[in-house]
N, CA and C of each residue as an Amber inpcrd file, in Angstrom:
protein
   393
 -31.6590000 -75.9370000 -30.9840000 -31.7490000 -74.5290000 -30.6980000
 -32.5990000 -73.8720000 -31.7790000 -33.7250000 -73.3150000 -31.4220000
 -34.6310000 -72.6970000 -32.3820000 -34.1150000 -71.3220000 -32.7950000
 -34.2810000 -71.0240000 -34.0660000 -33.8400000 -69.7420000 -34.5790000
 -34.9580000 -68.7200000 -34.4130000 -34.6120000 -67.5100000 -33.9940000
 -35.5880000 -66.4540000 -33.8270000 -35.9790000 -65.8910000 -35.1870000
 -37.2740000 -65.6420000 -35.4280000 -37.6550000 -64.9530000 -36.6630000
 -37.0860000 -63.5350000 -36.6200000 -36.3310000 -63.1680000 -37.6230000
 -35.5860000 -61.9160000 -37.5830000 -36.2380000 -60.8380000 -38.4280000
 -35.9740000 -59.5940000 -38.0400000 -36.3260000 -58.4460000 -38.8720000
 -35.1820000 -58.3070000 -39.8650000 -35.4960000 -58.4110000 -41.1280000
 -34.4300000 -58.4270000 -42.1220000 -34.2790000 -57.1520000 -42.9220000
 -35.2330000 -56.2400000 -42.8330000 -35.1660000 -55.0510000 -43.6590000
 -34.9980000 -53.8040000 -42.8050000 -34.2140000 -52.8750000 -43.3380000
 -33.8820000 -51.6490000 -42.6240000 -35.1280000 -50.8110000 -42.3330000
 -36.0790000 -50.7910000 -43.2600000 -37.2640000 -49.9520000 -43.0370000
 -38.0980000 -50.4510000 -41.8590000 -38.0520000 -51.7490000 -41.5640000
 -38.7720000 -52.2700000 -40.4010000 -38.1060000 -51.8350000 -39.1000000
 -36.7710000 -51.7890000 -39.0940000 -36.0680000 -51.2800000 -37.9220000
 -36.4730000 -49.8290000 -37.6820000 -36.4570000 -49.0110000 -38.7440000
 -36.7820000 -47.5920000 -38.6000000 -38.2160000 -47.3900000 -38.1210000
 -39.1530000 -48.1860000 -38.6290000 -40.5410000 -48.0780000 -38.1810000
 -40.6610000 -48.4350000 -36.7060000 -39.9610000 -49.4910000 -36.3010000
 -40.0460000 -49.9530000 -34.9140000 -39.4850000 -48.9160000 -33.9480000
 -38.4710000 -48.1630000 -34.3720000 -37.9220000 -47.1150000 -33.5120000
 -38.9660000 -46.0510000 -33.2010000 -40.0050000 -45.9440000 -34.0190000
 -41.0760000 -44.9840000 -33.7680000 -42.1680000 -45.5090000 -32.8550000
 -42.0930000 -46.7740000 -32.4680000 -43.1030000 -47.3790000 -31.5990000
 -42.8180000 -47.1210000 -30.1330000 -43.4010000 -47.9630000 -29.2730000
 -43.1700000 -47.8300000 -27.8320000 -41.7480000 -48.2650000 -27.5100000
 -41.1460000 -47.6170000 -26.5170000 -39.7780000 -47.9800000 -26.1330000
 -39.6120000 -47.9010000 -24.6310000 -38.6370000 -48.6700000 -24.1540000
 -38.3110000 -48.6300000 -22.7360000 -36.8100000 -48.7840000 -22.5780000
 -36.2120000 -47.9160000 -21.7590000 -34.7800000 -47.9310000 -21.5140000
 -34.4790000 -48.7110000 -20.2430000 -33.6080000 -49.6940000 -20.3470000
 -33.0880000 -50.3990000 -19.1730000 -31.5910000 -50.0980000 -19.0960000
 -30.9180000 -50.6360000 -18.0990000 -29.5060000 -50.2890000 -17.9290000
 -28.6170000 -50.8860000 -19.0230000 -28.9650000 -52.0650000 -19.5450000
 -28.1040000 -52.6980000 -20.5550000 -28.6940000 -52.6860000 -21.9540000
 -30.0170000 -52.5130000 -22.0730000 -30.6620000 -52.5530000 -23.3870000
 -31.7750000 -51.5100000 -23.4780000 -32.1480000 -51.2080000 -24.7150000
 -33.3430000 -50.4190000 -25.0000000 -34.2230000 -51.3280000 -25.8510000
 -35.4990000 -51.4670000 -25.4570000 -36.4170000 -52.3510000 -26.1700000
 -37.4770000 -51.4940000 -26.8530000 -37.6220000 -51.6940000 -28.1680000
 -38.6350000 -51.0130000 -28.9700000 -39.6470000 -52.0540000 -29.4270000
 -40.9470000 -51.6860000 -29.4020000 -42.0110000 -52.6190000 -29.7690000
 -43.0200000 -51.9070000 -30.6750000 -43.4660000 -52.6190000 -31.7100000
 -44.4730000 -52.0910000 -32.6210000 -45.2960000 -53.2560000 -33.1550000
 -46.6230000 -53.1130000 -33.2500000 -47.4240000 -54.2040000 -33.8330000
 -46.9920000 -54.4730000 -35.2780000 -46.9020000 -55.7300000 -35.6310000
 -46.4720000 -56.1620000 -36.9650000 -47.6920000 -56.2540000 -37.8770000
 -47.7350000 -55.4360000 -38.9120000 -48.8830000 -55.4280000 -39.8150000
 -48.9690000 -56.6910000 -40.6670000 -47.8540000 -57.3910000 -40.8160000
 -47.8360000 -58.5950000 -41.6480000 -47.8670000 -59.8740000 -40.8220000
 -48.2510000 -59.7810000 -39.5690000 -48.2190000 -60.9390000 -38.6770000
 -49.1380000 -62.0540000 -39.1530000 -50.3020000 -61.7030000 -39.6620000
 -51.2260000 -62.7700000 -40.0640000 -50.7450000 -63.4840000 -41.3250000
 -50.0250000 -62.7700000 -42.2210000 -49.4530000 -63.4300000 -43.3920000
 -48.3310000 -64.3740000 -42.9850000 -47.5250000 -63.9410000 -42.0170000
 -46.4530000 -64.7890000 -41.5110000 -47.0130000 -65.9950000 -40.7620000
 -48.1760000 -65.8220000 -40.1200000 -48.8110000 -66.9200000 -39.4040000
 -49.2170000 -68.0250000 -40.3790000 -49.7250000 -67.6460000 -41.5430000
 -50.1080000 -68.6360000 -42.5450000 -48.9040000 -69.4000000 -43.0650000
 -47.7630000 -68.7310000 -43.1570000 -46.5590000 -69.3650000 -43.6640000
 -45.8370000 -70.1980000 -42.6080000 -46.1500000 -69.9780000 -41.3310000
 -45.4880000 -70.6980000 -40.2380000 -45.9170000 -72.1680000 -40.2650000
 -44.9720000 -73.1000000 -40.0700000 -45.3190000 -74.5260000 -40.1100000
 -46.3780000 -74.9370000 -39.0940000 -46.3790000 -74.3280000 -37.9170000
 -47.3480000 -74.6630000 -36.8790000 -48.5210000 -73.6810000 -36.8460000
 -48.5680000 -72.7650000 -37.8040000 -49.6320000 -71.7520000 -37.9020000
 -49.7360000 -70.8930000 -36.6490000 -48.5830000 -70.5540000 -36.0600000
 -48.5340000 -69.7260000 -34.8630000 -48.1020000 -68.3140000 -35.2280000
 -48.6180000 -67.3500000 -34.4720000 -48.1300000 -65.9830000 -34.6110000
 -46.7930000 -65.8870000 -33.8980000 -45.8810000 -65.1800000 -34.4840000
 -44.5590000 -65.0330000 -33.8980000 -44.1660000 -63.5580000 -33.8660000
 -43.2060000 -63.2450000 -33.0310000 -42.6030000 -61.9250000 -33.0060000
 -41.3890000 -61.9450000 -33.9150000 -41.2140000 -60.8790000 -34.6670000
 -39.9670000 -60.7390000 -35.4200000 -39.0420000 -59.8840000 -34.5720000
 -37.8210000 -60.3640000 -34.3700000 -36.8880000 -59.7410000 -33.4410000
 -35.6680000 -59.2370000 -34.1970000 -35.2530000 -58.0210000 -33.8680000
 -34.0300000 -57.4490000 -34.4130000 -33.1300000 -57.0140000 -33.2730000
 -31.8340000 -57.2160000 -33.4440000 -30.8650000 -56.8500000 -32.4070000
 -29.8560000 -55.8980000 -33.0300000 -29.6250000 -54.7580000 -32.3720000
 -28.6530000 -53.7940000 -32.8780000 -27.6120000 -53.4950000 -31.8180000
 -26.3730000 -53.3750000 -32.2750000 -25.2600000 -53.0030000 -31.4110000
 -24.4110000 -52.0180000 -32.2080000 -24.1970000 -50.8270000 -31.6730000
 -23.4570000 -49.8050000 -32.4040000 -21.9520000 -50.0190000 -32.3020000
 -21.2180000 -49.3580000 -33.1920000 -19.7530000 -49.4700000 -33.1830000
 -19.1330000 -48.8210000 -31.9530000 -19.8780000 -47.9290000 -31.3000000
 -19.3860000 -47.3170000 -30.0650000 -19.1890000 -48.3580000 -28.9740000
 -19.9100000 -49.4680000 -29.0900000 -19.8670000 -50.5180000 -28.0720000
 -18.5060000 -51.1990000 -28.0280000 -17.8670000 -51.3650000 -29.1730000
 -16.5690000 -52.0210000 -29.2040000 -16.2750000 -52.5800000 -30.5860000
 -15.2360000 -53.3940000 -30.6550000 -14.8740000 -53.9780000 -31.9460000
 -15.8350000 -55.1170000 -32.2930000 -15.6040000 -55.7760000 -33.4230000
 -16.5230000 -56.7950000 -33.9300000 -16.6900000 -57.9580000 -32.9620000
 -15.6210000 -58.3380000 -32.2990000 -15.6910000 -59.4540000 -31.3540000
 -16.6310000 -59.1100000 -30.1990000 -16.4860000 -57.9210000 -29.6660000
 -17.3270000 -57.4790000 -28.5490000 -18.7790000 -57.3570000 -28.9950000
 -19.0090000 -56.7620000 -30.1710000 -20.3720000 -56.5840000 -30.6640000
 -21.0540000 -57.9320000 -30.8830000 -20.3610000 -58.8950000 -31.4550000
 -20.9530000 -60.2200000 -31.6750000 -21.2400000 -60.9290000 -30.3590000
 -20.3780000 -60.7720000 -29.3760000 -20.6160000 -61.3740000 -28.0670000
 -21.8770000 -60.7930000 -27.4380000 -22.0360000 -59.4750000 -27.5220000
 -23.2220000 -58.8130000 -26.9620000 -24.4740000 -59.3000000 -27.6830000
 -24.4140000 -59.4380000 -29.0090000 -25.5750000 -59.9350000 -29.7580000
 -25.9330000 -61.3570000 -29.3450000 -24.9340000 -62.1990000 -29.1330000
 -25.2100000 -63.5770000 -28.6920000 -25.8660000 -63.5900000 -27.3190000
 -25.3990000 -62.7400000 -26.4240000 -25.9750000 -62.6640000 -25.0760000
 -27.4250000 -62.2050000 -25.1490000 -27.6980000 -61.1670000 -25.9240000
 -29.0660000 -60.6580000 -26.0460000 -29.9760000 -61.7080000 -26.6830000
 -29.4930000 -62.3480000 -27.7330000 -30.2910000 -63.3690000 -28.4230000
 -30.6440000 -64.5150000 -27.4880000 -29.6860000 -64.9670000 -26.7020000
 -29.9320000 -66.0710000 -25.7700000 -30.8750000 -65.6390000 -24.6460000
 -30.7240000 -64.4210000 -24.1480000 -31.6130000 -63.9300000 -23.0890000
 -33.0470000 -63.8560000 -23.5910000 -33.2520000 -63.3530000 -24.8040000
 -34.6160000 -63.2810000 -25.3490000 -35.1670000 -64.6820000 -25.5940000
 -34.3330000 -65.5730000 -26.0910000 -34.7770000 -66.9470000 -26.3580000
 -35.2320000 -67.6280000 -25.0710000 -34.4870000 -67.4380000 -23.9740000
 -34.8720000 -68.0210000 -22.6880000 -36.1900000 -67.4360000 -22.1970000
 -36.3430000 -66.1230000 -22.3130000 -37.5880000 -65.4850000 -21.8850000
 -38.7630000 -65.9650000 -22.7150000 -38.5570000 -66.1240000 -24.0070000
 -39.6360000 -66.5570000 -24.8950000 -40.1010000 -67.9700000 -24.5410000
 -39.1810000 -68.8160000 -24.1050000 -39.5690000 -70.1840000 -23.7520000
 -40.1730000 -70.2750000 -22.3500000 -39.8050000 -69.3680000 -21.4430000
 -40.2890000 -69.4130000 -20.0660000 -41.5690000 -68.6150000 -19.8460000
 -41.7140000 -67.5010000 -20.5390000 -42.8310000 -66.5870000 -20.3270000
 -43.7990000 -66.6500000 -21.4960000 -44.9650000 -66.1000000 -21.2810000
 -45.9520000 -65.9720000 -22.3380000 -45.8800000 -64.5370000 -22.8570000
 -45.1320000 -64.3440000 -23.9390000 -44.9340000 -63.0200000 -24.5170000
 -45.9560000 -62.8180000 -25.6280000 -46.5600000 -61.6110000 -25.6770000
 -47.5120000 -61.2960000 -26.7400000 -46.8470000 -61.5040000 -28.0960000
 -47.6190000 -62.0140000 -29.0460000 -47.0580000 -62.3030000 -30.3590000
 -47.6270000 -61.3470000 -31.4010000 -47.0620000 -61.4090000 -32.6020000
 -47.4960000 -60.5440000 -33.6830000 -46.9010000 -59.1500000 -33.5880000
 -45.6990000 -59.0500000 -33.0390000 -45.0650000 -57.7550000 -32.8330000
 -43.6850000 -57.7150000 -33.4840000 -43.2400000 -56.5110000 -33.7970000
 -41.8500000 -56.2720000 -34.1760000 -41.1360000 -55.8350000 -32.9010000
 -40.0590000 -56.5020000 -32.5590000 -39.3100000 -56.1910000 -31.3480000
 -37.8640000 -55.9160000 -31.7420000 -37.3750000 -54.7310000 -31.4070000
 -35.9720000 -54.3960000 -31.6410000 -35.3220000 -54.1840000 -30.2880000
 -34.2180000 -54.9020000 -30.0690000 -33.4710000 -54.7800000 -28.8220000
 -32.1290000 -54.1610000 -29.1750000 -31.8810000 -52.9930000 -28.6390000
 -30.6570000 -52.2570000 -28.9170000 -29.7730000 -52.2830000 -27.6740000
 -28.5240000 -52.6750000 -27.8600000 -27.6040000 -52.7850000 -26.7260000
 -27.0710000 -51.4190000 -26.3280000 -26.8810000 -51.2350000 -25.0410000
 -26.2180000 -50.0430000 -24.5180000 -24.8050000 -50.4460000 -24.1280000
 -23.9680000 -49.4710000 -23.8250000 -22.5650000 -49.7630000 -23.5200000
 -22.4030000 -50.6470000 -22.2880000 -23.3400000 -50.5840000 -21.3530000
 -23.2620000 -51.4060000 -20.1370000 -23.3980000 -52.8940000 -20.4590000
 -23.9330000 -53.2300000 -21.6350000 -24.1190000 -54.6330000 -22.0060000
 -22.7870000 -55.3310000 -22.2730000 -21.7170000 -54.5830000 -22.5530000
 -20.4290000 -55.2200000 -22.8390000 -19.8590000 -55.9220000 -21.6210000
 -20.1570000 -55.4220000 -20.4330000 -19.6270000 -56.0160000 -19.2030000
 -20.6640000 -56.8590000 -18.4700000 -21.7690000 -57.1740000 -19.1330000
 -22.8530000 -57.9050000 -18.4930000 -22.8880000 -59.3550000 -18.9350000
 -23.5960000 -60.1610000 -18.1480000 -23.7910000 -61.5630000 -18.5130000
 -25.2350000 -61.7730000 -18.9520000 -25.5550000 -62.9910000 -19.3410000
 -26.8840000 -63.3000000 -19.8580000 -27.9710000 -63.0530000 -18.8100000
 -27.7100000 -63.3800000 -17.5570000 -28.7180000 -63.2080000 -16.5060000
 -29.0900000 -61.7450000 -16.3180000 -28.1140000 -60.8620000 -16.3560000
 -28.3830000 -59.4350000 -16.1870000 -29.1890000 -58.8830000 -17.3630000
 -28.7870000 -59.2540000 -18.5690000 -29.4880000 -58.7870000 -19.7590000
 -30.9090000 -59.3580000 -19.7930000 -31.0500000 -60.6220000 -19.3950000
 -32.3700000 -61.2540000 -19.3550000 -33.2840000 -60.5140000 -18.3880000
 -32.7660000 -60.1340000 -17.2260000 -33.5440000 -59.4030000 -16.2300000
 -33.9860000 -58.0550000 -16.7910000 -33.0930000 -57.3650000 -17.4890000
 -33.4350000 -56.0630000 -18.0660000 -34.4670000 -56.1870000 -19.1890000
 -34.3240000 -57.2020000 -20.0240000 -35.2990000 -57.4000000 -21.1040000
 -36.6630000 -57.7480000 -20.5130000 -36.6940000 -58.5850000 -19.4990000
 -37.9550000 -58.9440000 -18.8450000 -38.6230000 -57.7110000 -18.2450000
 -37.8410000 -56.8870000 -17.5750000 -38.3600000 -55.6680000 -16.9730000
 -38.9430000 -54.7540000 -18.0540000 -38.2260000 -54.6080000 -19.1700000
 -38.6920000 -53.7580000 -20.2650000 -39.9610000 -54.3150000 -20.8910000
 -40.0150000 -55.6290000 -21.0950000 -41.2070000 -56.2320000 -21.6870000
 -42.4210000 -56.0790000 -20.7780000 -42.2080000 -56.1550000 -19.4780000
 -43.3160000 -55.9370000 -18.5380000 -43.8130000 -54.4970000 -18.6170000
 -42.8980000 -53.5460000 -18.6580000 -43.2790000 -52.1340000 -18.7310000
 -43.9840000 -51.8190000 -20.0480000 -43.6250000 -52.5320000 -21.1140000
 -44.2540000 -52.3250000 -22.4200000 -45.5170000 -53.1650000 -22.5910000
 -45.9320000 -53.8450000 -21.5260000 -47.1320000 -54.6870000 -21.5060000
 -47.0820000 -55.7870000 -22.5520000 -45.9270000 -56.4200000 -22.6680000
 -45.7390000 -57.5130000 -23.6240000 -45.8740000 -58.8860000 -22.9720000
 -45.8750000 -58.9430000 -21.6470000 -46.0000000 -60.2130000 -20.9430000
 -47.4810000 -60.4810000 -20.7180000 -47.9590000 -61.6280000 -21.2080000
 -49.3570000 -61.9920000 -21.0190000 -49.5030000 -62.6770000 -19.6740000
 -50.5010000 -62.2470000 -18.9180000 -50.7570000 -62.8470000 -17.6080000
 -51.7720000 -63.9680000 -17.7990000 -51.4180000 -65.1500000 -17.3020000
 -52.2950000 -66.2950000 -17.4350000 -53.2130000 -66.3810000 -16.2180000
 -54.4160000 -66.8690000 -16.4330000 -55.3520000 -67.0630000 -15.3230000
 -54.9100000 -68.2390000 -14.4760000 -55.1760000 -68.1700000 -13.1990000
 -54.8410000 -69.2600000 -12.2860000 -55.6190000 -70.5320000 -12.6270000
 -56.8360000 -70.3960000 -13.1500000 -57.6570000 -71.5730000 -13.4590000
 -57.1050000 -72.3620000 -14.6410000 -56.3000000 -71.7080000 -15.5070000
 -55.7280000 -72.3860000 -16.6660000 -54.5220000 -73.2370000 -16.2890000
 -53.9030000 -72.9600000 -15.1580000 -52.6490000 -73.6450000 -14.8040000
 -52.8830000 -74.9900000 -14.2440000
């Protein structure tokens, strides 16, 4: 199971909240170009550009058990999308859970994240000749 490159600093979360955003029923997705993407690319073992991903769940959502479950669902949904789709790289992506995410499963959250990424123009369309 590959670990997602994470946003580790609070100031990056705050900057990303000022970028493009899209509201879905279970999540809100914020996207901002990562200014340090090329430095991270040099440090990456395969020299690939990656997205740094942050997941937030507020205390309004529920207790610690519920919040951790929602984070696991969101993390797995994004991981599946990243392996199946061609998502633009070199971005800061923050996925914030809404209260509807507490009663949702991975498939529902995955559908909402995919819809949001499409609206934010994060899904790269491949040419038919390349396939």
